[in-house]
Structure formats: structure tokens, C-alpha cells
C-alpha positions in Angstrom: -16.7 4.5 7.7 -14.0 7.0 7.5 -14.4 10.3 5.6 -13.9 9.9 1.5 -10.3 10.5 0.4 -10.0 12.9 -2.2 -9.4 11.7 -6.0 -7.2 10.8 -7.8 -7.0 7.4 -6.2 -3.2 5.7 -6.9 -3.8 2.2 -5.7 -0.8 -0.1 -4.9 -1.4 -2.8 -7.3 1.1 -5.8 -7.6 1.6 -8.5 -9.8 1.1 -12.1 -8.3 1.5 -15.5 -9.4 4.9 -16.4 -11.2 5.7 -12.4 -11.6 5.5 -12.0 -7.8 8.8 -11.2 -6.0 9.9 -8.0 -4.7 7.4 -4.9 -4.3 8.7 -1.3 -4.8 10.6 -0.1 -2.2 9.4 2.9 -0.3 9.8 5.3 2.4 6.6 6.6 4.7 6.3 10.5 4.9 2.9 10.8 6.4 -0.3 8.9 6.2 -4.2 9.4 6.0 -6.9 7.0 6.7 -10.1 7.3 4.8 -12.7 5.6 2.3 -13.3 5.0 -1.3 -16.2 3.7 -3.4 -15.3 1.1 -6.0 -17.4 -1.2 -8.3 -16.5 -4.8 -8.2 -17.0 -6.7 -11.5 -18.5 -9.4 -9.5 -21.7 -7.3 -8.7 -21.6 -4.2 -10.4 -22.8 -2.5 -7.2 -20.8 0.4 -5.8 -19.4 -0.5 -2.2 -17.5 1.8 0.1 -14.0 0.2 1.5 -11.3 1.3 3.5 -8.2 2.9 2.4 -4.8 4.2 3.9 -3.2 6.6 1.8 0.3 6.7 2.3 2.8 9.7 1.2 6.0 8.1 -0.1 9.1 8.3 -1.3 10.3 5.8 -3.9 13.6 4.6 -3.0 14.0 1.8 -6.0 14.0 4.0 -8.5 12.8 7.8 -9.3 8.8 8.4 -9.3 6.6 11.3 -9.8 4.1 9.5 -7.7 3.9 11.2 -4.5 1.1 8.8 -2.6 0.1 5.1 -2.8 -3.7 4.1 -1.6 -3.8 0.7 0.3 -6.7 -1.1 -0.2 -5.6 -4.4 1.4 -7.0 -5.1 4.6 -4.2 -7.6 5.6 -1.6 -5.2 4.5 -3.6 -2.1 6.3 -3.6 -4.2 9.5 0.3 -5.0 9.3 0.9 -1.1 8.8 -1.2 -0.1 11.8 1.2 -0.3 14.3 3.9 1.2 12.5 1.4 4.4 11.4 -0.2 4.7 15.3 3.3 4.6 16.7 4.9 6.6 14.4 7.9 4.0 14.0 7.4 3.9 10.2 10.3 6.5 10.5 13.8 5.3 9.8 12.2 2.0 7.9 11.9 1.0 4.4 8.9 -0.8 3.3 7.6 -3.1 0.2 4.5 -5.1 -0.6 4.8 -8.3 -2.1 2.0 -10.3 -3.7 1.6 -14.1 -3.7 -0.7 -16.1 -5.9 -3.2 -15.4 -8.4 -6.9 -13.8 -7.9 -9.5 -14.5 -6.3 -6.9 -15.6 -3.6 -4.1 -13.2 -4.0 -2.6 -12.4 -1.0 -0.4 -9.5 -0.2 2.3 -9.1 2.6 4.4 -6.3 4.1 8.1 -6.3 4.4 9.9 -3.7 6.9 13.6 -3.2 6.8 15.8 -0.7 8.5 16.3 2.1 6.3 19.9 1.5 5.8 19.0 -1.8 4.2 16.8 -0.9 1.7 16.2 1.4 -1.4 19.3 3.3 -3.4 22.0 5.1 -2.0 
């Protein structure tokens, strides 16, 4: 397992179900792979999970947040190619949620930078 990321954690949560829709828009400047310890409510036992920390600029509205921690393995897999090849530069990203827990699914939307965000 990768080295633990420094706290504080800032997980990117998206509401699912009927309120699901477009996720926040952001541009990635840098990223870091690591791990975090979480305690699921179902078991009450701490476990270590892989986390990708994205250093971002929000494009849909101003925000003091400088990074988001992504724990969704599906979104991490979708991001992997962009991060490894540095092709995240010049693109706008959004994370969407679909459905309800425990089967909620997340997806990544990728757009050319000229199509996303505020001017």
C-alpha cells in the first residue's frame, strides 16, 4: 500500500439519487497517490484504502479548497491514464454520482478546457 497522505483529508463527496447531476468543475495542477485510514460504519474496524489527492482549481465557483482526495476506485481508474501521461493539462474534469448507497456509482467527465468552467 502507498504511503499515508498527510491530513487533513478533503474527500470529494457527491450526492447521488434524484439530486445527482453535474459535479463540480475543476482543473488539475498536480496529483499524489497515497493511502488513508477509514473506519466503515458497517464493521467499525479501521482499514487502509488507496487515495488519489488532486491539487485543483475550481472552475464553477471560487473556493479556498486546494485539493480533493478521491477514494472511489472507479474514478481513480478513469483518472489514471490522464495522470500518468500528464494529459490532464488543458482539460476540465467533473465527478458525477449516480444512484444511492450502497450501490452508488461515480463517473468522471473530461472536457477540453475551453468548454468547461467560468470565463
